[in-house]
N, C-alpha and C positions, 0 to 999 in steps of 0.2 A: 474680237469682232462682236458687235452687238447682236443680241438674240434675234431681233426682227430681221436683220440682214441675213443671218444664218438661215432662219426659217424661209425667207424669201428665196434664197439661192436653192435650198433643198426643194422648195415647192416648184420652182422653175424646172429643176431636173426631173421631178416627178411628173409635172404636167407635160413635159416633152415626151415622157414615156406613157402618157395618158393614164396615169395611175394616181388619182387624188389621194392625199394623205387621209382626208376624211370625206367620204362620199356623202354621208348624211349626218348632220349635227342636230340633235334634238335639244330644243331650248324651251323649257317650261316657263310660262309667263303667268305672273299674278297680275291680273288686270286692275286689282285694287291697290297694288304696291309698286309703283313705277320706280321708286328709289332702289329696290333690290333688282328689278327686272332690267332696267336700262343698261347698267354696266355688263351684265351677262349677255344681253342681246348684242351689244356692241362687240364683245369678244367673240361670240358665235359667228357674227357676220364677218369679222376680221379673219377668223380661221377659215371660214368657207371661201372667202375671196382669195386667200393665199393658196388654198389647196384645190380650188376648183370644185368644191363640193356644194351641197344643198343644205338649207336650213329648214327644219320642220318645227314649227311653233306648236305648243300644246298648252291649252288652258283647261283646268279641271274645275268643274262646277261641284259645289258641295251638295250632298244629298240632304234634302229637307226631311226632318223627322216626321213620321207618319201622323203624330198628334197635331201637327199644324196644317195638314192637308185639307181639312174641312174648312179652314179659314181663308184659303186662297182660291182664286177663280180656276175653273177647269183648264183653261189654256195657259196656266202659269208656267209649267215646264217648257212648253213650246216657245213662249215669249222669252223666257230666260235663256234658252238655247240660242234663239235668233239674235238676241241682244249680245250675247257673248261672242257669237260668230262675227257679228258686225264690228265689235270692238277689236277683236283679234285681227280682222282684215285691215283695220286702220293701222294697227301696230305693224303688220306685215308691209303695208304700203309705205310706211315711214322708214323702212330699212334700206340701207345703201347696198342693195344686191338686186340683180335682175329678177323680175317677178316670176319668171319660169324656174328660178332656183329657190323659191320660197313656197312652202305649203303650210297649212295649218289645220288643226283639228281641235274640237271642243269635246271633252269627255265628261262623264258624270261618275263620281266615286271618290275614293281616298287618293290624295295627291301622289304619294310615293308609289302605290300600287299601279295607278293609271300611267304614271310616267314610265315605270319599268316595263309595263305591258306594251306601251306604245313604242318604246325603244326596240323591243323584240319585233313588234309588228312591222315597223318601217325599216328594220335592219340598220339602225343607227350605229355609227362607229364611235360617237362621243356624245355625252350629255353635258351641256353647259348650263349650270344652275346658279342663280343668284342667292346670296345668303347675307343676313345681317351679322354684325359682330356678335359672337356668343355672349349670351347673358346667363345669369344663374339659372333661369328657367330652362334654357337650352341645354346647359350642362346636365341638369337633373332629368329632364323629360325627353331630350332629343328634339330634333327638328326634322322637317321633311328633307332638307338637303343632307343631313346626317344619315337618314335612313336610306336615301337614294344611293349615297356613297357606299354604304355598308352592303347593300344587296344588288347593286348593278353588276351585270356580267361584262360590261364594257367600261372604258375609261370615263371618269367624271371630272369635269373641271368646275371647281367652286369659285365663283367670282364675288368679291365683296366690294 
């Protein structure tokens, strides 16, 4: 029996007992790299639809080095936050899931730390993260997806 059919049957059984397989799926989104984000978002939505769960989108803004702060306008941080929230809202609106089952947050910091912290905060059952095929740099230096997999307290699905 195909995996999708098995998952669907198990999901129906779970939904009848009102016990979703995944209540909350956390999906980190890189607004600058839709190639990696799109397949992961598709899979997160698919799993949420099958299990009756919710999707929580997260985008992490990078911290600007202090040495550059004197060269940006005083409202720079607020503008960057607003723009990121608007872009993430567009991504959320494009997902094939009812709006009440999608939430989003924009945080500031290091990617893996903020993703893991948000997973704890929103009580996520699963993290679905997009990743590129490993390159030599990834093997030597690691990637955000690798670090999330290593340190997460919950299951992580890496989608390529």
